[in-house]
N, C-alpha and C positions, 0 to 999 in steps of 0.2 A: 503492498501499499504506500509506504513513505522508506524513500531510496533518501541522504544525504553521503554524497561523493566527496572525499575529500576538502570538506571547505573550511576557508579563513575568512576571518575579520579582525581588520586592524582599526583603532579610533589612535591619530596621532603614534607616539612613540609605543602606547597599549596591542599586545596583538593578543585579542580579546576569546578570539578560536582560531586554533591552529591544527586543523588538516584533516578534522572531525571525518569519519565519514561512518554510519549507521545504517540502521532498517528495521522498519516496524512493520509487522504481517497482519493482514485482514484481521481482525476480531483477538487482538492483542492488547495486552497494557501494560503501558512499557514504562518503567520510574526512569528519570532522570535527577541524580543527586550529586552532590558534592560540598564544597566550602563555599559560604560566600567572597563572591567575585571571582569564581569559578570558570564564569561563562555561561550558566544554563539558561537566564532569560533571553543573554542574546543568540543563542543557538536559535531559541522561541521566539523571535523575532525575524530572524534570517527564514526560519521555516513559513513563517508566516505572513511575510511578506514586511515586514515595518520597513526593515531595514535588507541592502542589500548586499552578497559575501565582493569579498575584495577575488576571489577564486574559490573552486566549487563547484559541482550543481545539485541542487533537489528537484525530486520528480516524486510527484502526488499520484497514482492511478499508473496512468500509460502518460503521462503528459507531466516536461520539465516545466516548472513553474520559474524557477531561477528568476528574480526581477520582478515578478507580474508584484503587482498592488494587492493589498488584504484584501477588498471587495471583492477583487477577480479571482485571489484563491477559497474567498470564503462560500462565493458559488460552486465553486468546485468541490464542495464536500466537504471544506477543514474549516474549522475555527478555535478559538481559544477563548480564556479567561485572562484578566489580571491579576497581579499583584493585590493594586489597591482596588478597588472597588469601589465605582466610583458612577452609580445607581443616575438616574436623570431625577433628582430629588425635588420636582414640584409635578411628575409624573405620576400616576399611580403604578401600583404593581404589576397589573393588568397590560399598564400602557406601554411600560418599559419594552416586555417581552414582544410586544406587538408591532413598537419600531421592527424589531431582528426578522417577526415573521414578515413582516410586508417586501422584506428587502426577498425574499423566499419567491413570495406567493405574489399572486399578481390580482386575485380575486381578494374581495377585500374578507368574504364569508371562509374563506377556507385558513386566511391569514389567523381570522379569531377564534376559529374551530381548531386550529394550532396551540394555540395561546391557552385554553381552557384545557386539553390535554396536556400540556408542559406545567402548568401550575398545577393541578392533581402530583402528577409523577415526581416533584420535586418537593411537593407537600408547602404548597405557600399558600394551598386554597385559601384557608383562612381567614389572612393575609392579603388578598387578590387587588380591594381597593384602597389599599391604605399607601398612604405618598411614601417616595423613594427616602426623605430625609427620615420617615420616623420608624423605619427600619431598626431590630439590633445587627450585632453583628452577623448570626448561625441565617438569620432573612439576610441580608444583605447579600453572604456565598450563597446561600439559595438562587436568589436574583440571579445572580453574576451567571451558575452553571442556566439556570433558566431560556436568560437571555443569548447564548450558546447554541442551545437546546433549539430555536424555535426557529433556526436555518433546518434543521433534519440534517447536520454532519453526517458524515460515515469516521471523521478523527477528530478528535475534542484534545485541545490541549490543555491542562490546567495549570495556573504557574503559581504554585503557594495557595492551593484555596481552602486550606484546613486550619492554615496560621491563625492563631489569636483565638482557636475554638476550646472549649474545653470535651473532655474525654468523652462525653454523651456524645454531645455534638460532632467530633470528631468522628463516631461509631455512626453517625445519621448518615454523610455524607461517603465515609467513603462505603456503607451497607448503597448507599446512591451509585456510585460511579461502576461495584461490579454490579447491582444490577442492569443497569445503562449497556455495558459492558455486554451481559448474557444476553440483551438486547440486539447485537452486530455494531453497537457503538467502540470505538479503537480509542483506546487512550494513550498518549506519551502525557505523564506526570511529573513536573516538578514538585518535591514535598521534601521539607525535613522532617518529620516527623517518624521514624525508623518505623513505628511499630504499625502505622498506616501503609507507608510506600509497602511494607515489606509484604502487606495483605493482600493490597490489587495489584501487586508489579505479578508479570508471570517474567519478566527480564528486567534485571536492572542497569542503566547506565550513569556510572560515572565519570565525572568532570573534574579537573584541579588546574588552576592556573589558562585556562580554555584546550587541553589537551584529555582525550579521554586516556583514563587509565583501568576501565575495568566495563565489561559486560559478557555479564552473567545470572546464571539463574540468583533468586537470593539467599538458599540456603549457600552461596559459594562464596557470599561477600562478607563474611565474616571473616575466611579464612585467608583471606587477598593482605596482604601485608601493604602495598602501598594505599591500601584503600584504610587501611587502619589506621597510618601514619598520617595520611591526608585529611584525612575525614571523620573515620568513625573513634579517632581513640580519644577527641575529645566532645565527642557525640551524648549530649544527655537526654534526647528525646528516645532511645534504644530503650 
């Protein structure tokens, strides 16, 4: 479904991503972890079209999407969330999600029907008429996922969607991810909560200083010295 081939990106003298190659197959949920500044969000920005790579290619399905704009990539079936959730504060939950649905469907009634389905799916039916500025943290996080789901993606990139949540709320989100994954949505997930990322991922990719230092099964990650030294040795969420 997704092929990242030898992708690199510099910002002035900073080499944010160095020759990263990776893949994601249809139906997979893959974790992307690493210390702060490792290049995780930069890689997301490259994949989703917010910035262009200096070298390398990104292929989604059978199409080279390198250099395409975010809305073009979205229409192909890939979308993402952001670390800092920013709903439209003066629109309702329903209206927030509807904006995304109208990017997918030309018929208003079809878009509205999709919003109703998404609201129920993510557990926001009770607050669907509440304004974006009145949501608590877990409701805002669910709305971020709902907005991404409104375009019916085949691949969803989640950027630290569980940050700031308590254990009960993290469980709600991990359950939702696994439910959606069983419904044939593939995932690439950035997350610092190791317990959560181990639960939702079939494979994990580790970045450090912009380079891929590990790719493999969750059960193998604790045995990799490079990963332990770079990240897990200081991990407090494990």
